[in-house]
N, CA and C atoms as a LAMMPS dump frame, in Angstrom:
ITEM: TIMESTEP
0
ITEM: NUMBER OF ATOMS
438
ITEM: BOX BOUNDS ff ff ff
-5.0000000000000000e+02 5.0000000000000000e+02
-5.0000000000000000e+02 5.0000000000000000e+02
-5.0000000000000000e+02 5.0000000000000000e+02
ITEM: ATOMS id mol type element x y z
1 1 1 N 6.126 -17.879 2.601
2 1 2 C 5.136 -16.735 3.065
3 1 3 C 5.617 -16.318 4.563
4 2 1 N 5.325 -15.095 4.851
5 2 2 C 5.5 -14.824 6.378
6 2 3 C 4.094 -14.813 7.063
7 3 1 N 4.259 -14.962 8.319
8 3 2 C 2.989 -14.769 9.009
9 3 3 C 2.905 -13.515 9.8
10 4 1 N 3.82 -12.517 9.609
11 4 2 C 3.695 -11.263 9.735
12 4 3 C 2.479 -10.697 9.048
13 5 1 N 1.398 -10.073 9.825
14 5 2 C 0.18 -9.334 9.313
15 5 3 C 0.803 -8.443 8.495
16 6 1 N 1.778 -7.434 8.782
17 6 2 C 2.463 -6.319 8.062
18 6 3 C 2.747 -7.108 6.703
19 7 1 N 3.658 -8.305 6.712
20 7 2 C 4.049 -8.792 5.563
21 7 3 C 2.843 -9.228 4.534
22 8 1 N 1.854 -9.878 5.145
23 8 2 C 0.575 -10.26 4.516
24 8 3 C 0.222 -8.987 3.841
25 9 1 N 0.094 -7.925 4.564
26 9 2 C -0.745 -6.791 3.842
27 9 3 C 0.252 -6.26 2.622
28 10 1 N 1.651 -6.192 2.816
29 10 2 C 2.481 -5.766 1.797
30 10 3 C 2.403 -6.633 0.518
31 11 1 N 2.509 -8.104 1.024
32 11 2 C 2.652 -8.996 -0.229
33 11 3 C 1.435 -9.046 -0.779
34 12 1 N 0.195 -8.928 -0.436
35 12 2 C -1.094 -8.864 -1.035
36 12 3 C -1.218 -7.636 -1.879
37 13 1 N -0.667 -6.48 -1.395
38 13 2 C -0.786 -5.144 -2.271
39 13 3 C 0.393 -5.336 -3.484
40 14 1 N 1.443 -5.864 -3.189
41 14 2 C 2.224 -5.879 -4.275
42 14 3 C 1.547 -6.959 -5.398
43 15 1 N 1.02 -7.98 -4.915
44 15 2 C 0.339 -8.925 -5.937
45 15 3 C -0.72 -8.203 -6.604
46 16 1 N -1.649 -7.386 -5.935
47 16 2 C -2.797 -6.483 -6.474
48 16 3 C -2.046 -5.736 -7.737
49 17 1 N -0.904 -4.858 -7.154
50 17 2 C -0.682 -3.944 -8.16
51 17 3 C -0.105 -4.416 -9.331
52 18 1 N 0.773 -5.787 -9.145
53 18 2 C 1.427 -6.611 -10.374
54 18 3 C 0.236 -7.045 -11.266
55 19 1 N -0.928 -7.164 -10.985
56 19 2 C -2.071 -7.435 -11.755
57 19 3 C -2.589 -6.511 -12.704
58 20 1 N -1.961 -5.051 -12.662
59 20 2 C -2.414 -4.233 -13.434
60 20 3 C -1.512 -3.819 -14.454
61 21 1 N -1.638 -3.28 -15.678
62 21 2 C -0.689 -2.797 -16.482
63 21 3 C 0.103 -1.725 -16.073
64 22 1 N 1.532 -2.169 -16.297
65 22 2 C 2.343 -1.012 -15.408
66 22 3 C 2.444 0.27 -15.995
67 23 1 N 1.722 0.595 -17.222
68 23 2 C 1.68 1.917 -17.778
69 23 3 C 0.637 2.781 -16.961
70 24 1 N -0.206 2.079 -16.001
71 24 2 C -1.362 3.024 -15.185
72 24 3 C -0.255 3.642 -14.305
73 25 1 N 0.803 2.894 -13.93
74 25 2 C 1.79 3.53 -12.814
75 25 3 C 3.08 4.248 -13.634
76 26 1 N 3.034 4.485 -14.74
77 26 2 C 4.17 5.093 -15.72
78 26 3 C 5.261 4.372 -15.592
79 27 1 N 5.092 2.875 -15.381
80 27 2 C 6.035 1.858 -15.394
81 27 3 C 7.143 2.197 -14.376
82 28 1 N 6.665 2.806 -13.311
83 28 2 C 7.659 3.157 -12.363
84 28 3 C 7.861 1.661 -11.246
85 29 1 N 8.842 1.32 -10.797
86 29 2 C 8.833 0.207 -10.061
87 29 3 C 8.215 0.365 -8.446
88 30 1 N 7.658 -0.8 -8.245
89 30 2 C 6.833 -0.729 -6.66
90 30 3 C 7.715 -1.554 -5.91
91 31 1 N 8.069 -1.233 -4.477
92 31 2 C 8.857 -1.534 -3.705
93 31 3 C 7.879 -1.857 -2.462
94 32 1 N 8.132 -3.153 -1.834
95 32 2 C 7.619 -3.424 -0.759
96 32 3 C 8.352 -3.324 0.712
97 33 1 N 7.603 -2.524 1.574
98 33 2 C 8.06 -2.447 2.868
99 33 3 C 9.528 -1.431 2.914
100 34 1 N 10.123 -1.664 4.108
101 34 2 C 11.446 -0.793 4.053
102 34 3 C 12.509 -1.881 3.764
103 35 1 N 12.912 -1.543 2.322
104 35 2 C 13.775 -2.379 1.765
105 35 3 C 15.079 -1.548 1.472
106 36 1 N 16.348 -2.548 0.869
107 36 2 C 17.324 -1.679 0.625
108 36 3 C 17.483 -1.593 -1.021
109 37 1 N 16.358 -1.74 -1.617
110 37 2 C 16.249 -1.612 -3.032
111 37 3 C 16.899 -0.148 -3.478
112 38 1 N 17.217 -0.019 -4.554
113 38 2 C 17.463 1.225 -5.25
114 38 3 C 16.474 2.328 -5.241
115 39 1 N 16.43 3.394 -4.488
116 39 2 C 15.446 4.354 -4.593
117 39 3 C 15.922 5.58 -5.274
118 40 1 N 16.963 5.646 -5.93
119 40 2 C 17.484 6.834 -6.512
120 40 3 C 16.948 6.725 -7.991
121 41 1 N 15.863 6.145 -8.249
122 41 2 C 14.977 6.324 -9.528
123 41 3 C 14.354 7.505 -9.636
124 42 1 N 13.779 7.883 -10.841
125 42 2 C 13.163 9.18 -11.145
126 42 3 C 11.842 8.945 -10.696
127 43 1 N 11.181 7.719 -10.58
128 43 2 C 9.832 7.694 -9.652
129 43 3 C 10.023 6.138 -9.461
130 44 1 N 9.213 6.018 -8.258
131 44 2 C 8.992 4.855 -7.43
132 44 3 C 7.885 4.991 -6.556
133 45 1 N 7.124 3.679 -6.297
134 45 2 C 6.234 3.575 -5.278
135 45 3 C 6.684 2.784 -4.146
136 46 1 N 6.43 3.015 -2.954
137 46 2 C 6.778 1.862 -1.694
138 46 3 C 5.329 1.777 -0.942
139 47 1 N 5.118 0.558 -0.788
140 47 2 C 4 -0.121 -0.126
141 47 3 C 4.472 -0.562 1.434
142 48 1 N 3.973 0.226 2.276
143 48 2 C 4.736 -0.145 3.771
144 48 3 C 3.662 -0.148 4.651
145 49 1 N 3.646 -1.363 5.121
146 49 2 C 2.551 -1.58 6.193
147 49 3 C 3.261 -1.237 7.522
148 50 1 N 2.945 -0.075 7.943
149 50 2 C 3.758 0.957 9.111
150 50 3 C 3.333 0.307 10.459
151 51 1 N 2.12 -0.043 10.697
152 51 2 C 1.754 -0.538 12.022
153 51 3 C 0.708 -1.493 11.94
154 52 1 N 0.627 -2.26 12.928
155 52 2 C -0.627 -3.38 13.119
156 52 3 C -1.027 -3.319 14.4
157 53 1 N -2.153 -3.355 14.576
158 53 2 C -2.679 -3.298 16.085
159 53 3 C -4.122 -4.152 16.234
160 54 1 N -4.327 -4.553 17.198
161 54 2 C -5.502 -5.456 17.55
162 54 3 C -6.704 -4.384 17.34
163 55 1 N -7.77 -4.947 16.832
164 55 2 C -9.097 -4.163 16.608
165 55 3 C -9.511 -3.821 17.988
166 56 1 N -9.663 -2.503 18.538
167 56 2 C -9.963 -1.971 19.746
168 56 3 C -11.237 -2.483 20.159
169 57 1 N -12.13 -2.455 19.128
170 57 2 C -13.625 -2.755 19.534
171 57 3 C -13.851 -4.166 20.09
172 58 1 N -12.893 -5.055 19.683
173 58 2 C -12.894 -6.286 20.061
174 58 3 C -12.436 -6.733 21.24
175 59 1 N -11.856 -5.912 21.845
176 59 2 C -11.492 -5.877 23.305
177 59 3 C -10.474 -7.206 23.478
178 60 1 N -10.454 -8.028 24.659
179 60 2 C -9.364 -8.961 24.915
180 60 3 C -9.448 -9.992 23.934
181 61 1 N -10.704 -10.316 23.182
182 61 2 C -10.658 -11.522 22.493
183 61 3 C -10.919 -10.871 20.85
184 62 1 N -9.717 -10.566 20.427
185 62 2 C -9.665 -9.929 19.028
186 62 3 C -9.453 -11.021 18.229
187 63 1 N -9.137 -12.485 18.556
188 63 2 C -9.016 -13.3 17.486
189 63 3 C -8.219 -13.336 16.267
190 64 1 N -7.045 -12.64 16.463
191 64 2 C -6.179 -12.285 15.414
192 64 3 C -6.749 -11.396 14.491
193 65 1 N -7.65 -10.491 14.581
194 65 2 C -8.283 -9.546 13.678
195 65 3 C -7.214 -8.344 14.007
196 66 1 N -6.803 -7.48 12.704
197 66 2 C -6.068 -6.501 12.951
198 66 3 C -6.551 -5.333 12.265
199 67 1 N -6.043 -3.917 12.536
200 67 2 C -6.442 -2.875 11.83
201 67 3 C -4.704 -2.553 11.585
202 68 1 N -4.61 -2.316 10.307
203 68 2 C -3.028 -2.357 9.827
204 68 3 C -3.08 -0.698 9.04
205 69 1 N -2.221 -0.063 9.328
206 69 2 C -1.937 1.273 8.81
207 69 3 C -0.94 0.945 7.714
208 70 1 N -1.434 1.196 6.288
209 70 2 C -0.378 1.082 5.241
210 70 3 C -0.327 2.546 4.766
211 71 1 N 0.899 2.699 4.319
212 71 2 C 1.341 4.023 3.731
213 71 3 C 1.924 3.706 2.491
214 72 1 N 1.353 4.454 1.372
215 72 2 C 1.75 4.333 -0.005
216 72 3 C 2.666 5.502 -0.237
217 73 1 N 3.755 5.274 -0.681
218 73 2 C 4.638 6.728 -0.572
219 73 3 C 5.058 6.556 -2.327
220 74 1 N 4.634 7.642 -2.873
221 74 2 C 4.775 7.856 -4.392
222 74 3 C 5.655 9.048 -4.599
223 75 1 N 6.752 8.864 -5.261
224 75 2 C 7.908 9.873 -5.404
225 75 3 C 8.085 9.966 -6.929
226 76 1 N 8.257 11.226 -7.117
227 76 2 C 8.708 11.725 -8.781
228 76 3 C 9.666 12.763 -9.064
229 77 1 N 10.595 12.5 -9.722
230 77 2 C 11.674 13.677 -9.759
231 77 3 C 11.121 14.669 -10.6
232 78 1 N 11.365 15.807 -9.821
233 78 2 C 11.068 17.29 -10.198
234 78 3 C 11.769 17.483 -11.371
235 79 1 N 12.757 16.859 -11.766
236 79 2 C 13.694 17.303 -12.789
237 79 3 C 13.03 16.632 -14.046
238 80 1 N 12.386 15.582 -14.047
239 80 2 C 11.832 14.714 -15.171
240 80 3 C 10.202 14.551 -15.192
241 81 1 N 9.561 14.964 -14.335
242 81 2 C 7.983 14.915 -14.133
243 81 3 C 7.542 16.344 -13.964
244 82 1 N 6.464 16.279 -14.533
245 82 2 C 5.82 17.928 -14.025
246 82 3 C 4.842 17.451 -12.735
247 83 1 N 4.432 18.431 -12.25
248 83 2 C 3.545 18.136 -11.037
249 83 3 C 2.047 17.622 -11.597
250 84 1 N 1.718 17.973 -12.71
251 84 2 C 0.344 17.159 -13.313
252 84 3 C 0.724 15.822 -13.655
253 85 1 N 1.871 15.494 -14.076
254 85 2 C 2.149 14.105 -14.337
255 85 3 C 2.146 13.1 -12.823
256 86 1 N 2.864 13.959 -12.065
257 86 2 C 3.063 13.1 -10.544
258 86 3 C 1.678 12.914 -10.142
259 87 1 N 0.677 14.06 -10.132
260 87 2 C -0.559 14.078 -9.582
261 87 3 C -1.559 12.785 -10.371
262 88 1 N -1.265 12.558 -11.636
263 88 2 C -1.747 11.572 -12.619
264 88 3 C -1.491 10.367 -11.89
265 89 1 N -0.245 9.959 -11.696
266 89 2 C 0.272 8.801 -11.173
267 89 3 C -0.365 8.603 -9.659
268 90 1 N -0.647 9.564 -8.966
269 90 2 C -1.2 9.356 -7.574
270 90 3 C -2.512 9.12 -7.892
271 91 1 N -3.4 9.864 -8.889
272 91 2 C -4.762 9.588 -9.082
273 91 3 C -5.069 7.967 -9.475
274 92 1 N -3.94 7.491 -10.098
275 92 2 C -4.074 6.175 -10.626
276 92 3 C -4.103 5.221 -9.472
277 93 1 N -3.138 5.489 -8.39
278 93 2 C -2.84 4.655 -7.352
279 93 3 C -4.286 4.57 -6.645
280 94 1 N -4.951 5.915 -6.281
281 94 2 C -6.059 6.171 -5.7
282 94 3 C -7.225 5.267 -6.326
283 95 1 N -7.123 5.342 -7.53
284 95 2 C -8.431 4.462 -8.456
285 95 3 C -8.45 3.037 -8.211
286 96 1 N -7.221 2.516 -8.384
287 96 2 C -7.183 1.107 -8.103
288 96 3 C -7.297 0.672 -6.526
289 97 1 N -6.895 1.694 -5.588
290 97 2 C -7.298 1.443 -4.156
291 97 3 C -8.89 1.492 -3.865
292 98 1 N -9.572 1.905 -4.686
293 98 2 C -10.892 1.932 -4.438
294 98 3 C -11.673 0.676 -4.63
295 99 1 N -11.183 -0.386 -5.092
296 99 2 C -11.832 -1.509 -5.617
297 99 3 C -11.567 -2.67 -4.223
298 100 1 N -12.228 -2.588 -3.608
299 100 2 C -12.13 -3.567 -2.202
300 100 3 C -12.079 -4.969 -2.679
301 101 1 N -13.245 -5.189 -3.411
302 101 2 C -13.366 -6.645 -3.889
303 101 3 C -12.056 -7.091 -4.597
304 102 1 N -11.479 -6.428 -5.38
305 102 2 C -10.312 -6.803 -6.252
306 102 3 C -9.116 -6.981 -5.402
307 103 1 N -8.998 -6.172 -4.367
308 103 2 C -7.972 -6.204 -3.286
309 103 3 C -8.193 -7.493 -2.433
310 104 1 N -9.285 -7.837 -2.141
311 104 2 C -9.644 -8.948 -1.428
312 104 3 C -9.395 -10.239 -2.316
313 105 1 N -9.644 -10.279 -3.712
314 105 2 C -9.364 -11.381 -4.505
315 105 3 C -7.638 -11.65 -4.55
316 106 1 N -6.998 -10.62 -4.263
317 106 2 C -5.503 -10.52 -4.315
318 106 3 C -4.704 -11.065 -2.978
319 107 1 N -5.465 -11.097 -1.856
320 107 2 C -4.998 -11.483 -0.47
321 107 3 C -4.364 -12.74 -0.59
322 108 1 N -3.147 -12.767 0.121
323 108 2 C -2.474 -13.922 -0.142
324 108 3 C -2.603 -15.099 1.059
325 109 1 N -2.813 -14.275 2.51
326 109 2 C -3.206 -15.302 3.514
327 109 3 C -4.354 -14.524 4.324
328 110 1 N -5.091 -15.286 5.018
329 110 2 C -5.981 -14.628 6.033
330 110 3 C -7.197 -14.158 5.146
331 111 1 N -7.731 -13.226 5.721
332 111 2 C -8.995 -12.375 5.125
333 111 3 C -8.837 -11.097 5.179
334 112 1 N -9.285 -10.337 4.207
335 112 2 C -9.213 -8.752 4.389
336 112 3 C -10.888 -8.28 4.344
337 113 1 N -11.171 -7.701 5.256
338 113 2 C -12.589 -7.334 5.476
339 113 3 C -12.759 -6.181 4.647
340 114 1 N -11.979 -5.098 5.202
341 114 2 C -12.393 -3.758 4.438
342 114 3 C -11.015 -3.173 4.177
343 115 1 N -10.905 -1.955 3.326
344 115 2 C -9.8 -1.038 3.396
345 115 3 C -10.406 0.306 2.86
346 116 1 N -9.851 1.384 3.494
347 116 2 C -10.215 2.623 2.844
348 116 3 C -9.117 3.652 3.354
349 117 1 N -9.298 4.814 2.369
350 117 2 C -8.479 5.909 2.627
351 117 3 C -8.486 6.691 3.729
352 118 1 N -7.451 7.018 4.487
353 118 2 C -7.72 7.943 5.45
354 118 3 C -6.899 9.302 5.318
355 119 1 N -5.837 9.49 4.481
356 119 2 C -5.249 10.62 4.434
357 119 3 C -4.352 10.533 2.978
358 120 1 N -4.182 11.745 2.432
359 120 2 C -3.512 11.861 1.163
360 120 3 C -2.571 13.339 1.438
361 121 1 N -1.453 13.14 1.915
362 121 2 C -0.53 14.341 2.099
363 121 3 C 0.441 14.47 0.79
364 122 1 N 0.741 15.67 0.491
365 122 2 C 1.543 16.08 -0.721
366 122 3 C 2.586 16.891 -0.13
367 123 1 N 3.688 16.972 -0.739
368 123 2 C 4.822 17.668 -0.564
369 123 3 C 5.782 17.691 -1.805
370 124 1 N 6.68 18.82 -1.551
371 124 2 C 7.509 19.102 -2.954
372 124 3 C 8.89 19.574 -2.26
373 125 1 N 9.971 19.032 -3.077
374 125 2 C 11.366 19.767 -2.648
375 125 3 C 11.833 20.06 -4.023
376 126 1 N 12.728 20.723 -4.049
377 126 2 C 13.664 21.114 -5.335
378 126 3 C 13.653 19.866 -6.192
379 127 1 N 14.099 18.561 -5.661
380 127 2 C 14.25 17.499 -6.287
381 127 3 C 13.19 16.504 -6.583
382 128 1 N 12.171 16.436 -5.747
383 128 2 C 11.068 15.22 -5.764
384 128 3 C 9.724 16.107 -5.471
385 129 1 N 8.837 15.441 -6.148
386 129 2 C 7.403 15.605 -5.912
387 129 3 C 7.071 14.212 -4.974
388 130 1 N 6.28 14.42 -3.896
389 130 2 C 5.936 13.168 -3.169
390 130 3 C 4.582 13.312 -2.456
391 131 1 N 4.01 11.865 -2.286
392 131 2 C 2.675 11.901 -1.659
393 131 3 C 2.703 10.7 -0.691
394 132 1 N 2.023 10.815 0.35
395 132 2 C 1.932 9.742 1.3
396 132 3 C 0.513 9.649 1.49
397 133 1 N 0.104 8.383 0.768
398 133 2 C -1.388 8.162 1.032
399 133 3 C -1.544 6.933 2.28
400 134 1 N -2.263 7.263 3.108
401 134 2 C -2.485 6.318 4.331
402 134 3 C -4.015 5.629 4.314
403 135 1 N -3.823 4.434 4.292
404 135 2 C -5.152 3.554 4.265
405 135 3 C -5.01 2.584 5.395
406 136 1 N -6.074 2.385 5.885
407 136 2 C -6.318 1.462 7.064
408 136 3 C -7.182 0.066 6.634
409 137 1 N -6.453 -1.009 6.772
410 137 2 C -6.803 -2.241 6.323
411 137 3 C -7.515 -3.382 7.611
412 138 1 N -8.681 -3.639 7.76
413 138 2 C -9.193 -4.453 8.668
414 138 3 C -8.942 -5.843 8.249
415 139 1 N -8.29 -6.731 8.828
416 139 2 C -8.021 -8.172 8.37
417 139 3 C -7.714 -9.171 9.564
418 140 1 N -7.616 -10.171 8.969
419 140 2 C -7.453 -11.31 10.085
420 140 3 C -6.346 -12.217 9.623
421 141 1 N -5.648 -12.813 10.424
422 141 2 C -4.683 -14.114 9.832
423 141 3 C -5.475 -15.236 9.399
424 142 1 N -4.747 -15.872 8.916
425 142 2 C -5.471 -17.246 8.642
426 142 3 C -5.759 -17.935 9.561
427 143 1 N -6.871 -19.043 9.512
428 143 2 C -7.01 -19.77 10.396
429 143 3 C -5.842 -20.864 10.743
430 144 1 N -5.439 -21.334 12.065
431 144 2 C -4.621 -22.097 12.554
432 144 3 C -4.755 -23.453 11.715
433 145 1 N -3.573 -24.181 11.431
434 145 2 C -3.724 -25.174 10.897
435 145 3 C -3.384 -26.465 11.807
436 146 1 N -4.149 -27.62 12.116
437 146 2 C -3.906 -28.497 13.111
438 146 3 C -2.768 -29.086 12.861
């Protein structure tokens, strides 16, 4: 396991998503971070912890507490899925992301205090439907071991 807070967030969310029946996500693959995995699929989800910063209200003594921006990218082929099918996938992701206690129980290292949705942007091209869901995670590194 990595001690990068962004990796902790991505690993935890991947574990959390993996605990659900894949049919909730239309059996589409879930990728972690910026990977080289095949993204030429008809439908997929990317969990990307884009930014991590110290909690500003804690000042100079932030003690390993972070505010992490996680973006969940959801793509569906416009040739194979309707906009309603794509939006149903997005709603499924939103639904499980509302359960902060369940996300906390899947946390792999450190502690998740809270998570909340900040934004949901939708776009469409001739080839794909896409949404970017932005969440904020308030979390802390695991305590140091002696």
